[in-house]
Rosetta silent file (secondary structure, phi, psi, omega in degrees, C-alpha in Angstrom):
SEQUENCE: MIAAAVNGADYAPFRRMLDVQSRPYEEQPVAEDLAQPPSPHERLAATFCGT
SCORE:     score description
SCORE:     0.000 S_00000001
   1 L     0.000  -49.489 -179.478    0.000    0.000    0.000 S_00000001
   2 H   -67.833  -40.371  179.731    2.706    2.454    0.960 S_00000001
   3 H   -61.479  -38.535  179.166    4.917    1.374   -1.932 S_00000001
   4 H   -62.320  -39.133 -179.776    2.077    2.027   -4.392 S_00000001
   5 H   -72.882  -43.904 -176.142    1.719    5.575   -3.100 S_00000001
   6 H   -72.860  -48.006 -173.580    5.427    6.346   -2.889 S_00000001
   7 H   -83.197  -30.640 -175.040    6.626    4.662   -6.062 S_00000001
   8 H  -124.835    7.165 -177.515    3.663    5.140   -8.345 S_00000001
   9 L    52.854   35.378  179.332    1.603    7.960   -6.814 S_00000001
  10 L  -100.467  103.644 -177.304   -1.252    5.443   -6.588 S_00000001
  11 L   -97.768    6.423 -179.901   -3.411    6.444   -3.642 S_00000001
  12 H   -57.440  -42.188  177.970   -6.304    4.096   -4.451 S_00000001
  13 H   -61.353  -37.199  177.367   -5.345    1.609   -1.697 S_00000001
  14 H   -67.927  -40.855  178.898   -5.408    4.405    0.901 S_00000001
  15 H   -63.742  -39.498  178.046   -8.750    5.661   -0.386 S_00000001
  16 H   -63.398  -46.846  179.532  -10.154    2.132   -0.198 S_00000001
  17 H   -61.418  -41.945  178.584   -8.921    1.703    3.378 S_00000001
  18 H   -62.717  -41.652  178.703  -10.375    5.088    4.350 S_00000001
  19 H   -62.175  -44.266  179.744  -13.719    4.163    2.807 S_00000001
  20 H   -65.196  -44.898 -177.917  -13.806    0.869    4.712 S_00000001
  21 H   -71.558  -19.273  179.078  -12.769    2.468    8.014 S_00000001
  22 L   -76.978  -10.226  177.830  -15.335    5.230    7.663 S_00000001
  23 L  -132.028   65.180 -171.052  -18.072    2.570    8.016 S_00000001
  24 L   -67.470  -20.852 -175.507  -16.702    0.233   10.703 S_00000001
  25 L  -101.771    4.645  177.884  -20.022   -1.342   11.728 S_00000001
  26 L   -95.554  145.402  172.923  -21.267   -2.226    8.253 S_00000001
  27 L   -68.632  131.233 -178.558  -20.706   -5.615    6.639 S_00000001
  28 L  -136.954   76.140 -175.855  -18.202   -5.134    3.837 S_00000001
  29 H   -58.403  -28.324 -179.675  -17.546   -8.494    2.169 S_00000001
  30 H   -73.690   -8.438 -178.732  -15.400   -6.914   -0.562 S_00000001
  31 H  -113.290   24.040 -179.834  -12.971   -5.759    2.143 S_00000001
  32 H   -57.726  -32.236 -179.581  -12.373   -9.113    3.849 S_00000001
  33 H   -64.015  -28.788  179.393   -8.664   -8.833    3.040 S_00000001
  34 H   -80.189  -14.711 -178.290   -8.442   -5.730    5.237 S_00000001
  35 H   -91.706   -2.365 -178.333  -10.041   -7.554    8.163 S_00000001
  36 L   -77.078  148.137  176.087   -7.335  -10.228    8.376 S_00000001
  37 L   -68.581  161.300 -179.796   -4.810  -10.184   11.218 S_00000001
  38 L   -66.292  149.019  175.157   -1.239   -9.242   10.343 S_00000001
  39 L   -75.221  164.648 -176.472    1.070  -11.926    9.043 S_00000001
  40 H   -53.154  -38.227 -178.810    4.058  -12.848   11.246 S_00000001
  41 H   -75.732  -10.488  178.675    6.438  -10.484    9.418 S_00000001
  42 H   -96.090   -8.450 -176.555    3.985   -7.576    9.888 S_00000001
  43 L   -78.239  144.490  176.819    3.670   -7.935   13.675 S_00000001
  44 L  -102.087  128.763 -179.053    5.384   -5.513   16.012 S_00000001
  45 L   -82.437  -22.536 -179.829    7.058   -7.018   19.050 S_00000001
  46 L  -148.274  152.976  175.425    7.295   -3.644   20.839 S_00000001
  47 L   -80.763  170.835 -177.996    5.823   -0.211   20.467 S_00000001
  48 L   -95.627    0.330  179.704    7.945    2.775   19.590 S_00000001
  49 L   -96.006    2.842  177.477    7.017    4.805   22.644 S_00000001
  50 L    91.968    2.736  179.210    9.005    2.578   24.980 S_00000001
  51 L   -94.119    0.000    0.000    6.084    0.699   26.534 S_00000001
């Protein structure tokens, strides 16, 4: 998502995420991929604020 915006000025993935998050209590079957938990390489073991 970030690479698409930085490398290709493609902001469609961000717009899609914003649209989905603007309606958090509605069923959105076309956005099931955004509802998945992070994969192991995407998980953060610690926060950046020191907690």
